[in-house]
N, CA, C and O atoms as a GROMACS GRO file, in nm:
protein
  308
    1UNK      N    1  -4.037  -2.431  -3.316
    1UNK     CA    2  -4.082  -2.477  -3.187
    1UNK      C    3  -4.234  -2.461  -3.183
    1UNK      O    4  -4.286  -2.352  -3.206
    2UNK      N    5  -4.303  -2.569  -3.154
    2UNK     CA    6  -4.449  -2.558  -3.149
    2UNK      C    7  -4.495  -2.509  -3.012
    2UNK      O    8  -4.413  -2.494  -2.921
    3UNK      N    9  -4.623  -2.484  -2.996
    3UNK     CA   10  -4.677  -2.423  -2.874
    3UNK      C   11  -4.663  -2.515  -2.754
    3UNK      O   12  -4.635  -2.468  -2.644
    4UNK      N   13  -4.682  -2.646  -2.773
    4UNK     CA   14  -4.671  -2.740  -2.660
    4UNK      C   15  -4.529  -2.746  -2.606
    4UNK      O   16  -4.509  -2.750  -2.484
    5UNK      N   17  -4.431  -2.746  -2.694
    5UNK     CA   18  -4.291  -2.749  -2.650
    5UNK      C   19  -4.256  -2.621  -2.576
    5UNK      O   20  -4.187  -2.623  -2.474
    6UNK      N   21  -4.304  -2.510  -2.628
    6UNK     CA   22  -4.276  -2.382  -2.562
    6UNK      C   23  -4.339  -2.374  -2.424
    6UNK      O   24  -4.277  -2.327  -2.329
    7UNK      N   25  -4.464  -2.421  -2.412
    7UNK     CA   26  -4.531  -2.420  -2.282
    7UNK      C   27  -4.461  -2.515  -2.184
    7UNK      O   28  -4.450  -2.484  -2.065
    8UNK      N   29  -4.415  -2.628  -2.233
    8UNK     CA   30  -4.340  -2.720  -2.147
    8UNK      C   31  -4.210  -2.658  -2.099
    8UNK      O   32  -4.176  -2.667  -1.982
    9UNK      N   33  -4.139  -2.593  -2.190
    9UNK     CA   34  -4.015  -2.525  -2.155
    9UNK      C   35  -4.041  -2.414  -2.055
    9UNK      O   36  -3.968  -2.400  -1.957
   10UNK      N   37  -4.144  -2.336  -2.079
   10UNK     CA   38  -4.180  -2.226  -1.989
   10UNK      C   39  -4.218  -2.279  -1.850
   10UNK      O   40  -4.182  -2.219  -1.749
   11UNK      N   41  -4.289  -2.391  -1.847
   11UNK     CA   42  -4.327  -2.452  -1.719
   11UNK      C   43  -4.203  -2.495  -1.641
   11UNK      O   44  -4.195  -2.473  -1.520
   12UNK      N   45  -4.108  -2.556  -1.710
   12UNK     CA   46  -3.985  -2.601  -1.643
   12UNK      C   47  -3.906  -2.481  -1.590
   12UNK      O   48  -3.854  -2.486  -1.479
   13UNK      N   49  -3.898  -2.374  -1.667
   13UNK     CA   50  -3.825  -2.255  -1.623
   13UNK      C   51  -3.891  -2.192  -1.501
   13UNK      O   52  -3.823  -2.152  -1.407
   14UNK      N   53  -4.024  -2.182  -1.502
   14UNK     CA   54  -4.096  -2.123  -1.390
   14UNK      C   55  -4.079  -2.209  -1.265
   14UNK      O   56  -4.057  -2.156  -1.156
   15UNK      N   57  -4.090  -2.342  -1.279
   15UNK     CA   58  -4.072  -2.430  -1.163
   15UNK      C   59  -3.930  -2.420  -1.109
   15UNK      O   60  -3.909  -2.419  -0.987
   16UNK      N   61  -3.831  -2.411  -1.198
   16UNK     CA   62  -3.692  -2.396  -1.154
   16UNK      C   63  -3.675  -2.267  -1.074
   16UNK      O   64  -3.611  -2.266  -0.969
   17UNK      N   65  -3.731  -2.158  -1.125
   17UNK     CA   66  -3.718  -2.029  -1.055
   17UNK      C   67  -3.791  -2.032  -0.921
   17UNK      O   68  -3.744  -1.973  -0.824
   18UNK      N   69  -3.904  -2.099  -0.914
   18UNK     CA   70  -3.976  -2.108  -0.786
   18UNK      C   71  -3.898  -2.188  -0.683
   18UNK      O   72  -3.899  -2.156  -0.564
   19UNK      N   73  -3.831  -2.293  -0.729
   19UNK     CA   74  -3.757  -2.378  -0.634
   19UNK      C   75  -3.618  -2.323  -0.603
   19UNK      O   76  -3.576  -2.326  -0.488
   20UNK      N   77  -3.548  -2.273  -0.703
   20UNK     CA   78  -3.410  -2.229  -0.682
   20UNK      C   79  -3.400  -2.080  -0.651
   20UNK      O   80  -3.297  -2.035  -0.602
   21UNK      N   81  -3.503  -2.004  -0.678
   21UNK     CA   82  -3.499  -1.859  -0.659
   21UNK      C   83  -3.464  -1.816  -0.518
   21UNK      O   84  -3.374  -1.734  -0.500
   22UNK      N   85  -3.534  -1.868  -0.415
   22UNK     CA   86  -3.500  -1.825  -0.279
   22UNK      C   87  -3.355  -1.859  -0.240
   22UNK      O   88  -3.289  -1.780  -0.171
   23UNK      N   89  -3.307  -1.974  -0.283
   23UNK     CA   90  -3.168  -2.010  -0.251
   23UNK      C   91  -3.070  -1.917  -0.321
   23UNK      O   92  -2.970  -1.877  -0.262
   24UNK      N   93  -3.099  -1.883  -0.446
   24UNK     CA   94  -3.010  -1.793  -0.519
   24UNK      C   95  -3.013  -1.652  -0.459
   24UNK      O   96  -2.909  -1.586  -0.452
   25UNK      N   97  -3.130  -1.606  -0.417
   25UNK     CA   98  -3.138  -1.475  -0.352
   25UNK      C   99  -3.063  -1.476  -0.219
   25UNK      O  100  -2.995  -1.378  -0.186
   26UNK      N  101  -3.075  -1.584  -0.143
   26UNK     CA  102  -3.002  -1.594  -0.016
   26UNK      C  103  -2.852  -1.594  -0.038
   26UNK      O  104  -2.777  -1.531   0.037
   27UNK      N  105  -2.808  -1.665  -0.140
   27UNK     CA  106  -2.665  -1.668  -0.172
   27UNK      C  107  -2.615  -1.529  -0.209
   27UNK      O  108  -2.507  -1.488  -0.166
   28UNK      N  109  -2.694  -1.458  -0.288
   28UNK     CA  110  -2.657  -1.320  -0.326
   28UNK      C  111  -2.649  -1.231  -0.202
   28UNK      O  112  -2.557  -1.150  -0.190
   29UNK      N  113  -2.745  -1.246  -0.112
   29UNK     CA  114  -2.745  -1.165   0.012
   29UNK      C  115  -2.623  -1.196   0.098
   29UNK      O  116  -2.561  -1.104   0.151
   30UNK      N  117  -2.589  -1.324   0.112
   30UNK     CA  118  -2.472  -1.364   0.192
   30UNK      C  119  -2.343  -1.308   0.134
   30UNK      O  120  -2.258  -1.259   0.208
   31UNK      N  121  -2.329  -1.315   0.002
   31UNK     CA  122  -2.206  -1.264  -0.060
   31UNK      C  123  -2.195  -1.113  -0.043
   31UNK      O  124  -2.086  -1.062  -0.021
   32UNK      N  125  -2.309  -1.041  -0.054
   32UNK     CA  126  -2.307  -0.897  -0.035
   32UNK      C  127  -2.269  -0.862   0.109
   32UNK      O  128  -2.192  -0.770   0.133
   33UNK      N  129  -2.324  -0.938   0.205
   33UNK     CA  130  -2.292  -0.915   0.346
   33UNK      C  131  -2.144  -0.942   0.372
   33UNK      O  132  -2.078  -0.865   0.443
   34UNK      N  133  -2.091  -1.051   0.316
   34UNK     CA  134  -1.949  -1.082   0.333
   34UNK      C  135  -1.861  -0.970   0.276
   34UNK      O  136  -1.761  -0.933   0.336
   35UNK      N  137  -1.900  -0.918   0.160
   35UNK     CA  138  -1.825  -0.809   0.098
   35UNK      C  139  -1.825  -0.685   0.187
   35UNK      O  140  -1.722  -0.620   0.203
   36UNK      N  141  -1.941  -0.654   0.244
   36UNK     CA  142  -1.951  -0.537   0.332
   36UNK      C  143  -1.870  -0.555   0.459
   36UNK      O  144  -1.804  -0.462   0.505
   37UNK      N  145  -1.873  -0.676   0.516
   37UNK     CA  146  -1.794  -0.702   0.637
   37UNK      C  147  -1.645  -0.692   0.608
   37UNK      O  148  -1.570  -0.637   0.688
   38UNK      N  149  -1.602  -0.747   0.495
   38UNK     CA  150  -1.461  -0.740   0.458
   38UNK      C  151  -1.416  -0.595   0.441
   38UNK      O  152  -1.308  -0.556   0.484
   39UNK      N  153  -1.501  -0.515   0.377
   39UNK     CA  154  -1.468  -0.374   0.356
   39UNK      C  155  -1.463  -0.299   0.489
   39UNK      O  156  -1.374  -0.216   0.510
   40UNK      N  157  -1.557  -0.327   0.578
   40UNK     CA  158  -1.558  -0.260   0.708
   40UNK      C  159  -1.437  -0.300   0.790
   40UNK      O  160  -1.378  -0.216   0.858
   41UNK      N  161  -1.400  -0.427   0.786
   41UNK     CA  162  -1.283  -0.473   0.861
   41UNK      C  163  -1.157  -0.407   0.807
   41UNK      O  164  -1.071  -0.365   0.885
   42UNK      N  165  -1.145  -0.398   0.676
   42UNK     CA  166  -1.027  -0.335   0.616
   42UNK      C  167  -1.021  -0.188   0.652
   42UNK      O  168  -0.913  -0.134   0.678
   43UNK      N  169  -1.136  -0.121   0.655
   43UNK     CA  170  -1.140   0.021   0.690
   43UNK      C  171  -1.102   0.042   0.836
   43UNK      O  172  -1.025   0.132   0.868
   44UNK      N  173  -1.157  -0.041   0.926
   44UNK     CA  174  -1.128  -0.022   1.068
   44UNK      C  175  -0.983  -0.056   1.101
   44UNK      O  176  -0.924   0.007   1.189
   45UNK      N  177  -0.925  -0.153   1.031
   45UNK     CA  178  -0.786  -0.188   1.058
   45UNK      C  179  -0.691  -0.081   1.006
   45UNK      O  180  -0.582  -0.063   1.060
   46UNK      N  181  -0.733  -0.010   0.903
   46UNK     CA  182  -0.645   0.094   0.850
   46UNK      C  183  -0.645   0.218   0.939
   46UNK      O  184  -0.547   0.293   0.939
   47UNK      N  185  -0.753   0.241   1.016
   47UNK     CA  186  -0.759   0.358   1.103
   47UNK      C  187  -0.685   0.338   1.234
   47UNK      O  188  -0.616   0.429   1.280
   48UNK      N  189  -0.697   0.221   1.295
   48UNK     CA  190  -0.630   0.200   1.423
   48UNK      C  191  -0.579   0.057   1.433
   48UNK      O  192  -0.653  -0.038   1.408
   49UNK      N  193  -0.454   0.042   1.468
   49UNK     CA  194  -0.404  -0.094   1.488
   49UNK      C  195  -0.461  -0.152   1.617
   49UNK      O  196  -0.489  -0.079   1.712
   50UNK      N  197  -0.479  -0.282   1.619
   50UNK     CA  198  -0.533  -0.346   1.738
   50UNK      C  199  -0.428  -0.352   1.847
   50UNK      O  200  -0.313  -0.391   1.823
   51UNK      N  201  -0.468  -0.314   1.968
   51UNK     CA  202  -0.377  -0.319   2.082
   51UNK      C  203  -0.436  -0.413   2.185
   51UNK      O  204  -0.557  -0.417   2.206
   52UNK      N  205  -0.351  -0.488   2.247
   52UNK     CA  206  -0.400  -0.575   2.353
   52UNK      C  207  -0.412  -0.494   2.482
   52UNK      O  208  -0.326  -0.410   2.511
   53UNK      N  209  -0.514  -0.517   2.555
   53UNK     CA  210  -0.538  -0.442   2.677
   53UNK      C  211  -0.475  -0.514   2.795
   53UNK      O  212  -0.490  -0.636   2.809
   54UNK      N  213  -0.405  -0.441   2.879
   54UNK     CA  214  -0.346  -0.502   2.997
   54UNK      C  215  -0.443  -0.496   3.115
   54UNK      O  216  -0.419  -0.555   3.220
   55UNK      N  217  -0.554  -0.424   3.096
   55UNK     CA  218  -0.652  -0.409   3.202
   55UNK      C  219  -0.742  -0.533   3.210
   55UNK      O  220  -0.782  -0.587   3.108
   56UNK      N  221  -0.772  -0.577   3.330
   56UNK     CA  222  -0.858  -0.694   3.346
   56UNK      C  223  -1.001  -0.656   3.310
   56UNK      O  224  -1.044  -0.542   3.331
   57UNK      N  225  -1.074  -0.751   3.256
   57UNK     CA  226  -1.212  -0.723   3.218
   57UNK      C  227  -1.305  -0.748   3.336
   57UNK      O  228  -1.278  -0.834   3.420
   58UNK      N  229  -1.412  -0.673   3.342
   58UNK     CA  230  -1.511  -0.687   3.448
   58UNK      C  231  -1.626  -0.771   3.394
   58UNK      O  232  -1.675  -0.743   3.284
   59UNK      N  233  -1.671  -0.874   3.468
   59UNK     CA  234  -1.780  -0.955   3.417
   59UNK      C  235  -1.909  -0.875   3.410
   59UNK      O  236  -1.931  -0.781   3.487
   60UNK      N  237  -1.994  -0.913   3.316
   60UNK     CA  238  -2.120  -0.842   3.300
   60UNK      C  239  -2.215  -0.880   3.414
   60UNK      O  240  -2.190  -0.974   3.488
   61UNK      N  241  -2.324  -0.805   3.426
   61UNK     CA  242  -2.424  -0.832   3.530
   61UNK      C  243  -2.483  -0.971   3.512
   61UNK      O  244  -2.506  -1.042   3.610
   62UNK      N  245  -2.507  -1.011   3.388
   62UNK     CA  246  -2.564  -1.143   3.362
   62UNK      C  247  -2.470  -1.253   3.409
   62UNK      O  248  -2.514  -1.352   3.467
   63UNK      N  249  -2.340  -1.236   3.384
   63UNK     CA  250  -2.242  -1.336   3.429
   63UNK      C  251  -2.239  -1.341   3.581
   63UNK      O  252  -2.237  -1.449   3.639
   64UNK      N  253  -2.238  -1.225   3.644
   64UNK     CA  254  -2.234  -1.219   3.790
   64UNK      C  255  -2.358  -1.287   3.849
   64UNK      O  256  -2.347  -1.362   3.946
   65UNK      N  257  -2.475  -1.261   3.791
   65UNK     CA  258  -2.600  -1.320   3.840
   65UNK      C  259  -2.598  -1.472   3.823
   65UNK      O  260  -2.637  -1.545   3.914
   66UNK      N  261  -2.552  -1.519   3.706
   66UNK     CA  262  -2.548  -1.663   3.681
   66UNK      C  263  -2.452  -1.733   3.777
   66UNK      O  264  -2.482  -1.842   3.826
   67UNK      N  265  -2.337  -1.671   3.803
   67UNK     CA  266  -2.241  -1.731   3.897
   67UNK      C  267  -2.301  -1.739   4.036
   67UNK      O  268  -2.284  -1.839   4.105
   68UNK      N  269  -2.371  -1.636   4.078
   68UNK     CA  270  -2.435  -1.636   4.209
   68UNK      C  271  -2.541  -1.744   4.220
   68UNK      O  272  -2.551  -1.812   4.322
   69UNK      N  273  -2.620  -1.761   4.116
   69UNK     CA  274  -2.724  -1.864   4.116
   69UNK      C  275  -2.662  -2.003   4.122
   69UNK      O  276  -2.712  -2.092   4.192
   70UNK      N  277  -2.552  -2.023   4.049
   70UNK     CA  278  -2.487  -2.153   4.048
   70UNK      C  279  -2.432  -2.186   4.186
   70UNK      O  280  -2.446  -2.300   4.232
   71UNK      N  281  -2.370  -2.090   4.253
   71UNK     CA  282  -2.312  -2.118   4.384
   71UNK      C  283  -2.422  -2.144   4.488
   71UNK      O  284  -2.402  -2.225   4.578
   72UNK      N  285  -2.536  -2.077   4.477
   72UNK     CA  286  -2.646  -2.102   4.571
   72UNK      C  287  -2.702  -2.242   4.552
   72UNK      O  288  -2.739  -2.308   4.650
   73UNK      N  289  -2.709  -2.290   4.427
   73UNK     CA  290  -2.759  -2.424   4.402
   73UNK      C  291  -2.667  -2.528   4.467
   73UNK      O  292  -2.715  -2.626   4.525
   74UNK      N  293  -2.537  -2.506   4.459
   74UNK     CA  294  -2.442  -2.601   4.516
   74UNK      C  295  -2.454  -2.602   4.669
   74UNK      O  296  -2.444  -2.708   4.731
   75UNK      N  297  -2.474  -2.488   4.729
   75UNK     CA  298  -2.483  -2.480   4.874
   75UNK      C  299  -2.611  -2.542   4.923
   75UNK      O  300  -2.610  -2.613   5.024
   76UNK      N  301  -2.724  -2.518   4.856
   76UNK     CA  302  -2.854  -2.565   4.906
   76UNK      C  303  -2.875  -2.713   4.883
   76UNK      O  304  -2.963  -2.770   4.947
   77UNK      N  305  -2.801  -2.779   4.796
   77UNK     CA  306  -2.827  -2.921   4.771
   77UNK      C  307  -2.753  -3.014   4.861
   77UNK      O  308  -2.767  -3.136   4.849
   0.00000   0.00000   0.00000
């Protein structure tokens, strides 16, 4: 292999890593996160079975405020 061919090959490899590197790192990060979530879900399910709650849920302050604003708009228009 002569020097020009090697430099051309090296240039192509560097350009490929510059273009594909961030995508490959992101893919690796996503797979690691998925693995951690799967492990956490399996651990939490083994400690306590999920139970449905018979108690009614209370809306949050943000929901209450938004509902109040919506009803005032309807009344004032």
